[in-house]
C-alpha positions, -999 to +999 in steps of 0.1 A: -358-244+942-320-242+941-318-279+953-342-290+926-321-272+899-290-287+914-304-323+912-322-321+879-294-302+861-270-330+866-268-365+850-285-393+869-266-415+893-271-445+870-258-427+840-223-435+827-218-397+824-214-375+854-216-338+862-238-312+847-260-319+817-247-287+802-211-300+803-200-270+824-174-275+851-186-279+886-182-242+896-199-228+865-226-255+867-234-244+903-238-208+890-259-217+861-276-251+869-303-248+842-280-239+813-281-273+796-317-281+805-333-302+832-342-339+836-378-332+843-403-360+836-376-382+820-377-418+832-347-427+811-312-412+809-306-382+786-301-392+750-265-394+737-254-366+713-255-390+683-290-404+691-320-390+673-345-369+692-381-380+696-391-344+697-397-342+659-420-372+660-439-360+690-445-326+675-455-341+641-479-366+658-495-338+679-501-317+648-516-347+630-540-354+658-550-317+660-557-317+622-577-349+624-598-335+652-605-303+632-614-323+602-638-344+622-655-313+636-659-299+602-673-332+589-698-334+618-709-298+611-716-304+575-734-337+581-757-320+605-763-291+581-771-312+551 
């Protein structure tokens, strides 16, 4: 587990940045490897600080899909009923 945190808590080898994602120095980063998050499931490098996050879009899209599914279920219920 500690090795996983050590690897995923640092910038990738092909990234122009180096060190811990959190920006902590090497000693503090070893003590708190998950402080800045982990690179889990991310095929690309971490986004730069001035780049927009896709998180807002992903959350909005997920909510829209959930709402459409609920609407469809309601519509199917009322069609069967009347």
